[in-house]
SERO-4910 file (N, C-alpha, C, O; in steps of 0.05 Angstrom, whole numbers):
BEGIN
 pado doro    nc1    nc2    nc3   cac1   cac2   cac3    cc1    cc2    cc3    oc1    oc2    oc3
  Unk    A    121    342   -227    119    321   -216     90    308   -226     71    322   -234
  Unk    A     91    284   -225     68    257   -242     51    263   -226     59    271   -205
  Unk    A     22    261   -230      4    260   -200      7    227   -203     16    212   -221
  Unk    A     -6    221   -176    -16    195   -174    -28    179   -190    -19    157   -197
  Unk    A    -47    189   -196    -59    180   -219    -40    169   -242    -35    145   -243
  Unk    A    -32    183   -258    -12    173   -270      7    150   -263      7    128   -274
  Unk    A     21    155   -247     35    135   -230     20    102   -230     29     81   -241
  Unk    A     -7    105   -213    -16     85   -223    -23     71   -247    -19     46   -249
  Unk    A    -34     84   -266    -39     76   -292     -9     61   -301     -7     39   -313
  Unk    A     14     80   -292     36     62   -301     42     48   -292     52     31   -306
  Unk    A     42     43   -254     41      7   -252     18     -5   -253     19    -25   -238
  Unk    A      0     -5   -262    -21    -23   -273    -16    -36   -299    -22    -60   -304
  Unk    A     -3    -18   -318     -2    -30   -352     23    -50   -344     23    -73   -353
  Unk    A     48    -39   -323     70    -57   -318     63    -78   -310     70    -96   -325
  Unk    A     48    -87   -288     38   -111   -273     17   -123   -289      9   -146   -283
  Unk    A     10   -111   -305     -7   -134   -329      4   -137   -341      1   -160   -347
  Unk    A     20   -128   -351     44   -139   -374     58   -167   -365     61   -187   -378
  Unk    A     68   -159   -336     83   -180   -326     70   -207   -322     78   -230   -322
  Unk    A     46   -195   -320     21   -230   -312     14   -234   -335     15   -258   -341
  Unk    A      7   -219   -354    -10   -231   -380     -2   -213   -401    -15   -193   -404
  Unk    A     24   -219   -418     30   -206   -440      9   -200   -463    -11   -212   -470
  Unk    A     22   -175   -473      8   -147   -490    -23   -179   -497    -25   -199   -511
  Unk    A    -41   -163   -476    -72   -170   -494    -89   -153   -486    -93   -132   -499
  Unk    A   -106   -163   -451   -125   -141   -453   -129   -133   -425   -128   -147   -404
  Unk    A   -134   -107   -427   -138    -91   -401   -164    -90   -393   -171    -70   -382
  Unk    A   -176   -106   -395   -210    -95   -386   -214   -113   -362   -201   -133   -356
  Unk    A   -239    -99   -348   -247   -109   -318   -244    -98   -313   -223    -89   -321
  Unk    A   -261    -77   -292   -271    -64   -264   -287    -71   -244   -300    -54   -232
  Unk    A   -287    -96   -237   -316   -102   -226   -313   -125   -207   -297   -141   -216
  Unk    A   -323   -134   -184   -332   -159   -172   -350   -148   -143   -369   -133   -141
  Unk    A   -332   -164   -118   -344   -163    -96   -332   -159    -63   -308   -162    -58
  Unk    A   -350   -152    -43   -339   -149    -11   -364   -147      9   -385   -139      2
  Unk    A   -360   -155     33   -364   -151     55   -362   -150     83   -339   -148     92
  Unk    A   -381   -152     98   -372   -166    127   -341   -149    147   -319   -142    138
  Unk    A   -347   -149    165   -335   -134    188   -331   -142    216   -352   -154    221
  Unk    A   -319   -143    232   -317   -151    265   -311   -124    266   -301   -109    250
  Unk    A   -322   -122    298   -315   -102    315   -293   -100    329   -282   -122    334
  Unk    A   -282    -77    338   -251    -93    348   -257    -52    374   -272    -33    371
  Unk    A   -241    -58    389   -230    -39    414   -205    -23    412   -181    -26    410
  Unk    A   -226      0    413   -192     20    398   -165     14    417   -166      3    439
  Unk    A   -142     24    404   -128     16    424   -126     40    453   -141     60    453
  Unk    A   -116     37    464   -117     51    490   -101     80    490    -78     79    481
  Unk    A   -110    102    497    -94    117    496    -79    137    519    -69    160    521
  Unk    A    -82    115    536    -74    129    557    -52    133    572    -45    148    591
  Unk    A    -38    111    553     -5    129    559      8    120    527     11     98    516
  Unk    A     13    147    519     21    160    501     49    142    483     57    145    460
  Unk    A     58    124    506     80    114    490     79     76    488     97     61    481
  Unk    A     55     73    497     42     45    502     35     39    468     45     19    456
  Unk    A     19     55    458     15     48    422     40     47    410     47     27    396
  Unk    A     56     71    414     84     72    398    104     48    401    119     37    384
  Unk    A     99     45    429    126     21    437    124     -8    426    142    -23    421
  Unk    A     87    -15    423     81    -40    406     84    -42    387     92    -64    380
  Unk    A     80    -21    364     87    -16    337    116    -25    341    119    -48    333
  Unk    A    135    -15    349    157    -15    352    175    -33    362    199    -27    360
  Unk    A    168    -53    371    170    -79    381    162    -96    356    179   -112    348
  Unk    A    136    -93    341    133   -117    327    141   -102    300    132   -112    279
  Unk    A    155    -83    299    165    -75    267    196    -74    268    209    -66    250
  Unk    A    207    -83    294    235    -71    293    259    -87    278    262   -111    279
  Unk    A    277    -66    263    288    -89    240    271    -99    214    276   -107    191
  Unk    A    255    -95    224    237   -103    192    245    -89    166    252   -102    147
  Unk    A    244    -58    163    258    -41    151    278    -58    137    276    -54    113
  Unk    A    298    -75    142    324    -78    139    322   -102    123    342   -113    113
  Unk    A    294   -113    119    299   -141    106    272   -140     84    256   -159     81
  Unk    A    271   -119     71    247   -118     51    260   -123     26    245   -120      7
  Unk    A    282   -129     20    288   -128     -8    296   -110    -24    296    -87    -16
  Unk    A    306   -115    -50    311    -87    -53    291    -72    -76    295    -54    -92
  Unk    A    274    -84    -71    245    -70    -89    222    -60    -76    199    -58    -84
  Unk    A    235    -51    -48    219    -35    -26    230    -21     -8    245    -27     10
  Unk    A    215      4    -16    240     25      6    222     30     35    200     39     33
  Unk    A    232     26     56    211     29     85    230     52     96    254     51     97
  Unk    A    212     75    104    213     93    128    231     84    148    237     61    148
  Unk    A    240     97    164    258     83    187    242     96    213    237    120    215
  Unk    A    237     77    231    223     81    257    231     98    268    254    100    257
  Unk    A    230    120    287    234    143    303    225    133    328    204    120    328
  Unk    A    236    137    351    235    148    374    200    157    383    189    176    373
  Unk    A    192    145    397    166    155    405    173    187    412    195    194    421
  Unk    A    157    203    407    150    235    423    121    236    425    104    222    413
  Unk    A    120    259    446     93    261    454     73    270    444     71    294    439
  Unk    A     51    250    440     26    252    432     22    238    404      1    243    391
  Unk    A     41    222    394     46    214    373     21    186    370      8    181    349
  Unk    A     20    176    391      0    149    397    -23    160    390    -39    149    376
  Unk    A    -29    195    403    -49    194    400    -61    210    370    -85    209    365
  Unk    A    -43    222    353    -47    227    325    -43    200    314    -42    203    290
  Unk    A    -40    176    319    -41    155    307    -68    139    303    -80    128    284
  Unk    A    -72    142    334   -107    133    347   -127    148    324   -145    139    309
  Unk    A   -116    176    329   -142    186    311   -148    181    282   -170    187    272
  Unk    A   -129    170    267   -128    164    242   -134    138    247   -150    130    230
  Unk    A   -128    120    262   -141     99    256   -165     97    260   -179     83    246
  Unk    A   -175    114    283   -209    123    287   -217    122    261   -228    103    250
  Unk    A   -210    145    251   -221    152    224   -222    138    201   -238    143    184
  Unk    A   -204    119    199   -201     94    185   -229     73    189   -242     65    170
  Unk    A   -232     70    205   -251     49    222   -272     63    209   -285     51    191
  Unk    A   -277     86    215   -301     93    203   -307     97    170   -326    106    157
  Unk    A   -290     89    167   -292     97    133   -300     67    127   -319     62    112
  Unk    A   -281     43    141   -291     21    135   -320      9    140   -333     -8    127
  Unk    A   -328     24    166   -359     19    165   -375     28    144   -396     16    141
  Unk    A   -367     49    126   -385     65    110   -381     44     86   -401     42     73
  Unk    A   -358     27     77   -353     19     52   -347    -11     56   -330    -19     41
  Unk    A   -362    -34     78   -347    -50     82   -366    -71     61   -358    -94     57
  Unk    A   -395    -57     48   -398    -72     24   -397    -57      4   -409    -36      0
  Unk    A   -380    -70    -11   -362    -67    -34   -380    -51    -54   -372    -33    -68
  Unk    A   -407    -59    -54   -419    -38    -72   -413    -13    -73   -404      2    -91
  Unk    A   -420     -9    -44   -420     24    -42   -391     34    -54   -389     50    -73
  Unk    A   -367     21    -42   -345     28    -56   -346     39    -80   -341     63    -87
  Unk    A   -356     13   -100   -357     22   -132   -373     52   -133   -364     74   -139
  Unk    A   -402     44   -124   -419     71   -122   -407     97   -122   -413    115   -138
  Unk    A   -388    100    -99   -382    116    -85   -344    129   -112   -329    148   -108
  Unk    A   -344    113   -130   -314    128   -144   -288    109   -135   -265    117   -135
  Unk    A   -294     85   -128   -266     73   -125   -272     49   -149   -295     41   -155
  Unk    A   -248     41   -160   -244     21   -185   -223     -1   -170   -204      2   -155
  Unk    A   -234    -27   -182   -218    -44   -175   -182    -45   -186   -179    -41   -211
  Unk    A   -164    -47   -176   -142    -43   -182   -131    -68   -196   -124    -84   -178
  Unk    A   -128    -78   -222   -118   -103   -232   -143   -122   -221   -137   -139   -204
  Unk    A   -163   -121   -229   -181   -137   -222   -179   -173   -236   -194   -192   -230
  Unk    A   -159   -174   -252   -160   -194   -263   -137   -218   -253   -135   -242   -256
  Unk    A   -122   -200   -242    -89   -210   -232    -91   -217   -205    -97   -201   -188
  Unk    A    -85   -246   -199    -96   -253   -173    -76   -241   -156    -53   -238   -164
  Unk    A    -87   -232   -125    -73   -222   -103    -85   -224    -82   -106   -236    -80
  Unk    A    -74   -214    -66    -72   -224    -33   -104   -211    -26   -126   -221    -22
  Unk    A    -92   -180    -27   -111   -160    -23   -115   -146    -55   -100   -151    -74
  Unk    A   -136   -129    -56   -142   -123    -82   -147    -97    -76   -171    -95    -70
  Unk    A   -137    -77    -75   -141    -39    -80   -161    -33    -97   -161    -33   -122
  Unk    A   -180    -26    -78   -203     -3    -94   -195     19    -92   -193     28    -69
  Unk    A   -188     36   -114   -172     63   -115   -193     79   -127   -208     75   -146
  Unk    A   -189    103   -110   -214    128   -115   -191    145   -121   -179    156   -102
  Unk    A   -185    148   -149   -166    166   -168   -169    195   -151   -149    204   -139
  Unk    A   -194    207   -149   -199    235   -141   -179    236   -112   -161    252   -108
  Unk    A   -187    213    -93   -168    222    -65   -141    218    -68   -123    225    -53
  Unk    A   -140    202    -93   -110    199    -95    -97    232   -104    -80    246    -93
  Unk    A   -106    234   -117    -98    265   -125   -102    289   -110    -88    309   -114
  Unk    A   -128    287    -83   -128    305    -64    -99    302    -43    -87    320    -32
  Unk    A    -94    276    -41    -73    267    -27    -44    274    -28    -26    275    -11
  Unk    A    -45    280    -56    -17    301    -67    -15    320    -58      9    325    -57
  Unk    A    -31    341    -47    -33    368    -26    -35    362      3    -23    374     21
  Unk    A    -52    344      5    -61    349     36    -67    324     50    -65    304     35
  Unk    A    -71    322     66    -79    289     80   -103    288     93   -102    298    115
  Unk    A   -123    279     86   -152    273     88   -154    245     97   -156    227     80
  Unk    A   -151    237    130   -164    211    136   -179    200    126   -176    176    120
  Unk    A   -205    216    120   -231    207    112   -227    197     80   -246    186     70
  Unk    A   -208    198     67   -208    193     35   -178    180     37   -155    190     33
  Unk    A   -185    160     43   -160    140     32   -157    138     -3   -172    141    -22
  Unk    A   -137    133     -2   -129    137    -43   -149     99    -44   -167     97    -60
  Unk    A   -143     78    -28   -150     55    -31   -159     40     -6   -150     43     17
  Unk    A   -175     27    -14   -199     11      7   -185    -23      6   -180    -32    -17
  Unk    A   -181    -35     20   -164    -60     20   -182    -82     27   -192    -81     50
  Unk    A   -188   -105      6   -209   -124      5   -195   -156      0   -192   -161    -24
  Unk    A   -189   -174     13   -194   -197     15   -210   -209     -8   -233   -202     -8
  Unk    A   -203   -225    -26   -220   -244    -30   -247   -257    -10   -240   -261     13
  Unk    A   -272   -261    -14   -293   -280      6   -303   -294    -12   -318   -280    -26
  Unk    A   -302   -321    -19   -314   -330    -37   -320   -313    -62   -302   -305    -76
  Unk    A   -346   -306    -69   -357   -300    -93   -347   -259    -90   -347   -243   -108
  Unk    A   -341   -254    -67   -345   -241    -61   -311   -232    -39   -291   -247    -33
  Unk    A   -318   -199    -33   -292   -195    -28   -302   -184      7   -325   -183     16
  Unk    A   -279   -176     20   -286   -173     59   -265   -147     56   -247   -145     40
  Unk    A   -271   -131     73   -259   -110     79   -242   -110     93   -252   -110    115
  Unk    A   -218   -110     96   -192   -112    123   -184    -87    132   -179    -81    155
  Unk    A   -183    -65    104   -163    -47    120   -162    -17     94   -179    -13     77
  Unk    A   -146     -6     99   -138     16     81   -111     26     82    -93     23     99
  Unk    A   -110     43     52    -81     59     40    -92     77     34   -113     81     21
  Unk    A    -66     94     49    -66    129     42    -33    128     20    -17    112     13
  Unk    A    -40    155     17    -12    155     -8      4    191      2     -6    210     14
  Unk    A     22    189     -5     35    219     -4     57    215    -33     64    194    -43
  Unk    A     62    245    -41     81    244    -60    107    233    -59    116    234    -36
  Unk    A    122    223    -74    139    198    -82    161    232    -72    184    227    -64
  Unk    A    156    251    -73    183    276    -63    181    280    -36    200    291    -25
  Unk    A    162    273    -22    162    274     13    178    272     20    187    252      8
  Unk    A    198    281     37    215    280     65    200    263     83    176    266     86
  Unk    A    215    244     95    208    231    124    198    253    144    181    248    161
  Unk    A    208    276    142    192    291    153    159    299    146    143    309    162
  Unk    A    157    294    128    138    307    109    110    281    120     87    285    127
  Unk    A    125    256    116    116    231    121    104    234    149     82    225    155
  Unk    A    118    245    164    121    240    200     96    255    207     77    249    222
  Unk    A    102    283    186     71    300    199     41    294    197     22    301    211
  Unk    A     42    276    172     14    261    172      8    240    185    -16    237    190
  Unk    A     30    217    197     27    192    213     54    185    223     73    175    210
  Unk    A     53    196    256     77    192    257     91    168    250     80    146    247
  Unk    A    121    174    248    139    149    240    146    131    262    155    109    256
  Unk    A    144    138    287    140    123    310    122    102    313    122     88    333
  Unk    A    106     98    294     76     89    295     78     70    272     80     45    276
  Unk    A     77     79    249     81     78    223     99     76    213    117     90    222
  Unk    A    108     57    187    124     54    168    113     65    147     92     53    150
  Unk    A    108     77    129    104     75     97    127     70     81    149     73     91
  Unk    A    123     61     54    144     40     38    140     55      9    121     70      6
  Unk    A    158     52    -13    144     53    -38    164     40    -52    187     45    -47
  Unk    A    155     20    -72    163     13    -94    177     15   -116    166     21   -137
  Unk    A    211      9   -112    235     17   -126    247     -5   -145    238    -28   -147
  Unk    A    266      4   -157    293    -12   -173    274    -30   -186    279    -53   -182
  Unk    A    252    -26   -201    235    -38   -213    247    -38   -244    254    -17   -255
  Unk    A    247    -60   -254    262    -69   -288    239    -83   -308    235   -107   -311
  Unk    A    229    -66   -318    211    -79   -337    225    -98   -359    246    -95   -371
  Unk    A    208   -120   -361    222   -147   -376    217   -132   -405    195   -123   -412
  Unk    A    243   -132   -419    232   -128   -451    216   -152   -466    211   -175   -457
  Unk    A    207   -138   -494    191   -163   -510    197   -187   -503    221   -187   -496
  Unk    A    188   -208   -501    195   -240   -506    209   -254   -476    217   -276   -471
  Unk    A    207   -230   -462    222   -236   -439    195   -238   -421    198   -262   -417
  Unk    A    183   -235   -415    147   -230   -398    150   -258   -376    142   -259   -353
  Unk    A    159   -273   -387    155   -305   -365    183   -303   -342    184   -320   -324
  Unk    A    205   -279   -345    224   -274   -334    222   -263   -310    238   -261   -292
  Unk    A    189   -251   -311    179   -233   -289    168   -242   -263    162   -228   -244
  Unk    A    168   -269   -264    155   -286   -239    176   -312   -237    196   -317   -250
  Unk    A    161   -330   -212    171   -353   -213    193   -349   -190    196   -325   -185
  Unk    A    209   -367   -175    229   -366   -152    255   -362   -174    278   -363   -164
  Unk    A    253   -358   -197    283   -351   -209    275   -320   -226    286   -313   -247
  Unk    A    254   -306   -213    258   -282   -233    270   -267   -239    286   -266   -220
  Unk    A    279   -247   -257    299   -230   -269    289   -203   -262    299   -188   -245
  Unk    A    258   -199   -282    247   -184   -285    229   -165   -261    224   -183   -245
  Unk    A    218   -143   -250    185   -135   -241    208   -138   -212    232   -142   -208
  Unk    A    177   -133   -190    176   -134   -173    194   -155   -155    207   -150   -134
  Unk    A    193   -174   -165    209   -199   -145    235   -205   -164    244   -228   -162
  Unk    A    245   -192   -177    265   -205   -199    293   -195   -182    294   -175   -168
  Unk    A    308   -210   -186    340   -201   -181    351   -179   -191    370   -170   -179
  Unk    A    342   -162   -222    352   -149   -223    351   -122   -210    327   -117   -211
  Unk    A    360   -107   -202    355    -88   -173    367    -53   -179    363    -33   -166
  Unk    A    387    -59   -210    401    -34   -211    402    -25   -245    401    -39   -266
  Unk    A    404     -4   -241    395      8   -274    423     -6   -297    421     -5   -321
  Unk    A    447    -16   -282    466    -23   -295    453    -49   -309    450    -53   -333
  Unk    A    446    -68   -283    433    -98   -291    410    -93   -310    414   -104   -332
  Unk    A    389    -81   -307    372    -72   -321    375    -71   -351    365    -84   -369
  Unk    A    400    -45   -351    408    -49   -382    423    -59   -398    424    -58   -422
  Unk    A    439    -71   -375    448   -101   -396    431   -117   -404    439   -124   -426
  Unk    A    406   -129   -397    392   -145   -400    371   -130   -420    354   -143   -432
  Unk    A    374   -108   -420    355    -94   -445    326    -91   -437    308    -94   -453
  Unk    A    318    -81   -401    297    -79   -391    295    -46   -390    314    -33   -400
  Unk    A    275    -33   -381    268     -9   -383    272     -8   -348    261    -25   -334
  Unk    A    291     15   -334    291     16   -312    287     37   -296    301     57   -297
  Unk    A    254     32   -272    250     54   -266    249     60   -230    233     50   -214
  Unk    A    267     75   -227    277     74   -201    254     81   -181    262     78   -158
  Unk    A    230     89   -182    211     93   -161    182     92   -183    178    106   -203
  Unk    A    168     73   -173    145     60   -193    121     83   -177    107    101   -187
  Unk    A    123     75   -155     86     92   -144     96    111   -123    120    109   -119
  Unk    A     85    127   -111     85    144    -86     79    128    -60     66    107    -55
  Unk    A     92    145    -48     92    135    -19     70    122    -15     51    130    -29
  Unk    A     64    104      1     41     93     13     40     75     41     59     60     47
  Unk    A     14     76     58     24     63     83     -9     43     86    -33     48     82
  Unk    A      1     27     92    -34      0     94    -33      6    129    -13      8    143
  Unk    A    -70      7    136    -69      2    164    -95    -11    167   -114     -4    154
  Unk    A    -95    -25    180   -122    -42    186   -127    -39    207   -110    -47    222
  Unk    A   -149    -28    221   -156    -11    233   -183    -23    257   -191    -14    278
  Unk    A   -189    -46    242   -211    -64    256   -187    -88    275   -200   -102    290
  Unk    A   -161    -91    277   -145   -110    289   -145    -99    319   -158    -79    327
  Unk    A   -130   -113    335   -133   -104    367   -120    -84    379   -128    -68    396
  Unk    A    -93    -88    369    -73    -62    376    -60    -58    357    -58    -68    335
  Unk    A    -44    -33    374    -31    -15    349     -5    -35    331      4    -35    308
  Unk    A     -2    -42    343     22    -62    327     11    -80    299     26    -87    281
  Unk    A    -17    -85    300    -29    -99    281    -47    -77    268    -60    -77    247
  Unk    A    -45    -69    278    -58    -33    260    -45    -30    246    -52    -29    222
  Unk    A    -17    -26    255      3     -7    230     23    -39    226     46    -38    233
  Unk    A     14    -59    216     36    -86    211     50    -86    188     42    -92    165
  Unk    A     71    -78    194     93    -80    167    109   -100    155    128    -99    139
  Unk    A     93   -126    171     97   -143    157     71   -157    144     75   -178    131
  Unk    A     50   -149    147     26   -145    136     25   -125    103     11   -128     83
  Unk    A     38   -115    108     49    -93     85     66   -103     67     60   -103     43
  Unk    A     90   -113     78    104   -131     61     99   -154     48    109   -162     27
  Unk    A     76   -168     66     63   -187     50     41   -182     36     30   -203     31
  Unk    A     30   -163     28     12   -153     12     28   -144    -13     16   -133    -32
***
């Protein structure tokens, strides 16, 4: 099984190549800050958080397109909301530590594709990513999620990862699938040389937004087909006000 680091490097190379036909791959620094307070999700009713998240996300895994695979939502089970809340509380404490992006950089987080404009920038800790391949530690998110804020960044969430070989039962043991939906990026067709510009825009053929989503189509177009680009991942936004927003699948998809 390839390590998470290898997969991230592959994705980085692919994404950067799509955005900037072979030239440089330099740049690993920038800025982020500020955080607001939020009240923790109520845990007195086990079904409340799960039901809220389910209402927010119901049916969403059906319209993610051919390049993103989502786990199916499960019926809430006793203890699910409490388990998910504990993960969110731990993630919130992690965010308090890293609201100043300089602290994240000093603690081994690297900006993923800093020169590519993004809605959210993943500050990734590859040591934590490797750890996630064998065990789940909510205190060690693979990535911190920052949004651009003037010349700096504002911390908005965290991302956890799990091996792409994991079953949904395996993922459920980390974070209950009645509350969270994990996703992975699939059916990637890398553009052949000379066709980089066909990887973006409304009529893209290649890449994460391309119309090509099968091995046969990719082969016919001269591309390189990659069935699964990265490991399983889940974003959460612990500073939001309810479980549905903390585990928002819409926000994951937008990112």
